[in-house]
N, C-alpha and C positions, 0 to 999 in steps of 0.2 A: 826775354824780347816779349812774350806773350803776354808777361804781367804790362811790362811798357805801355804796348800798344793798348791793351784794357783799361790802364789805367788812366794814358791819355786821350781815350775816345770816352770814357766816361767822364772826364776832367770836360771835354770839349760840350757834352751834354749839359751837365751841369752850367758851365757858363751860359751856354743859349738859351737853357730850359728846357731842352727837349728829354731831361733826364727825369722830370717830375712829371706827376701823374697828371695835372690838367694843363688842358692845352694852352690856356690865357697864360700862361709863362713862358712859352714859345716867342722868341724874338724872331724879326723877319730874316733877318741873317742866318741861318743854320752853318754849321759845320768848320767855323774857320781855321781849329788847332788841327783839325782831321785835315784840313786842306794843304795847312803848311808843312805837316808830317807829310803828309804826302809827294808833293812837290820836293821836299829833300830827298826822299827816299828815292825818289824818279830820278832826280838830277845824279845820282850816285850810279841808279843802274845803268844810264846812257853812256858814263864812261866808261863801266866795263864792256858795255854793249860796242860801243867803239873799237875798243880792244879785240874783242872776238872777231870783227869786222876786217880788223887791219891785219889778221893771219890769214885772211885771204887774199890780201894785196888790193883791197878795196879801202875808201876813204867814209868815214861818216864826217860831215860837216859839223864840228860839235856844236860851237856856236847857234847854229839855226835847229840844231836837232833838241838841244836844250831847252830854247825858247819853245821850239814846237811842243814838245812833252810838257810842259808847264802850263802854253795856254789850253792845250788840248785837254789835258787830265783836269783842270779845272773848269770841264764846261758846264759843271750842275753849280757850280759858286757863283762864279761872276757875275752870271744873270740877275741874281738875286740883288746885287749892288747896282746894275748897269741898267736893269728894267727891259733887256732882251731877250728876246728866244731864246732856248737852248741850242737850238739846232743852226740859227743865225749865225750865234757865237764861234758854234764849232764850224761852222761851214768858212767863217772868217779867218780862224785858225788856222784851218787846213792848207787854204790858200796862201795866207803869209809865211806858213813854213816852206809849204815846194817854193815857194818865188826864192826866201831865205836860203834856202838849200842851193838853189841854181846860182843865185849871185856866189855865196859864199865858194861853192866850187870852181867857179870860174875863176872869182880872186886869187885862189889858193892852187888851182890844176891847172887854169884852161879849158882849153876844150875839151882835152883827154881825158877819157872814162866818165864823160858826163852821165851817161844813161846809169851805167851802174854804182856810180859815187850816188849821185841823186837818189838812186834808188833804194840804196842802203841806208841814206837819212830819213827816207820817209816811212821806211820800213820802222826804224828805232822808234818816230813818232808815234806813228800806227799802232806798234805792239805795245809799245811803253805807255804813252799816251792816251790812246782811244780805249787801250782795254783798261787801264789802270783810274780813267775818268769814272767808270760805271758805279767804281768803289763809293766815289763823292756821291754819284746818280740815288744809292740806296740808302746813303743818309741822310741826302737832304729830302727826297721825296717820300721814305718809309721810314726811318728813323733811327735812333740810337741802336737798340738792341736787334735790330733786324741786322744792321753790317757789322754786329759785333757777331752775331751768330753765324752770317756769313763766312768771313774770316776765322772764327773759332771753330766752326767745323770743317773748312777745307784744311787747316792747320792739324786738327785732331787728325785727320784723316791720313794726314804725312806719317805722322808719329805712330797712327797703328800700321800703315803698312811697312815703318821701317822696323818695328818692333815685331810683328808677324814674321817677315819676308827673314830676317835672323832668324829667328825661334824656330819656325817651321817651313821655311820656304825650299822648293825643289823643282818646281814646274817653272820655265822661265816666262814670263810675262811678254816681253818685246826684248830678246835678245840681241839682234841688230842695233837697237836705241839706246838701251839702257838694260843691259845683263844683270843687274842686280836686282832688279824688279820682279816678283814672284805673282804666280793667281793666287799663292797664301797669303803673301802681304797685301792683295788688292781687297779680298776677304777681310783680314783682318781692318783695312783703311775702312771698308763699307761698315761693318760693326760697330769700331769704336765712333764714326761721325754720328750712325744712328743712335747713339746712346748722348751726345752731345746734342743733338738735335731735339730731341725729346726731353732734353732737361730745361732747352731754353724755349720752346714752346709751354712746358709745364710750370716755369719761373717767371715769365715775360709775356705770356701769350702772344708770341710772334705770328704764330698760325696755332691751327688743329692737331690734334695728334696727329691724323690718317695722312694730315700733309707734312707733319714733319718726320713722319716714316717712309715718306718720298724722298723727301729734301734731305736726309742725310745720305744714304747710300749712293744716290744720283749723284751729288757732290762730291763724294769720295772718288768716284769713277771722273769726273770732269777735272777735280786736282790733281789726280794722275795723270791725263792726258795733257795737263799743261805742264806737266813737269815734263812728259816727253817730248814738249813742243821743244822746252827748250832743254833739252838733251841732245835734240836733232841739230840742234845750232852749233852746238858744243862739239859733235861729232864731227860735222862739216870742218869746223875751224880745228878740230885736232887739241882739244880741250878736254882736259875732265871737269874743273870749275871754272865759273867764269871771273874768278879770281881769289884771293886770298882774305879778303877783307873781314869775311865774318868765320871765328875759328871753329870749325867743326862742321861748319855747313859747305862753306867755299866763296862765293860771291852772295854780295846780295841779289843780282838776279837770280840766282840757287835759292832763296830763301821766297823770293814773290815771284814765282814761275806759276806756282799753283793759283794762287789768290786772282793773281790776273787775269787768267784764262775762264776763271769759274765768277768773275765779276759780273759780266754781263749776261750770262745766265743766271747768276741772282737777281739782277735787277729786271729779267724777263720773267723769273717764277713769282718775285713778290708783285708783281706787276699783275700778273693772273689771281694771286690768294687776293691781291684789291679787290679787283674787279669782280673775282667771284663772291664779295663781301668776307 
């Protein structure tokens, strides 16, 4: 999966010119391939989320949720095409998603359960679409290597947490939410993420070495918080995994939970780095 995502992202950069050294090669529309990949992954994640919600006797209005997630997650893509400001596009997308949830719920269920079901649908749009939008935001505003750095650091921290937790884990990190997580695993996640972060800074010049030393461990912790957030929802739904769609991992949600939460913080970090020169 890592090789596939990395290859698709680099191919995306080659197609729109952002993988080249000179900025003159950059096309006016960036991240098309990544936007398509993001929409496909998040579309499948909406279906899994709706199944989690169904275990609590709630209904996600699936058509409204899927359309809403697609619209919101591409907030930084379509303004390149339409010439509107991202915040204007985002507000319109959120408004249309909410109205779609209300209309869809009424047609399917009438008035009963409107607050709960429309709330669940809106949570799907905000959690998957709103957080996922920042993956494209980093790609469009800051570049190819920055979004790859963010994704690789976070997923490498997942691997580090799992490996060190299995080998050395004794002290539980969050037994009520995720009994398998340990402080030893978290330390391993931070160490592995630090190494990947420094490698990206050295090879691709994404940031200075001292910024990379902050970025790696910080996003290892943030990624683990993202994993705990999804675990909390699965615990409430009484399920171990969001689905069995990805052998060895569970579902799509189980794969993207940590990058989703890390993405807006990554955007903020790169914004601060850019402002700081």
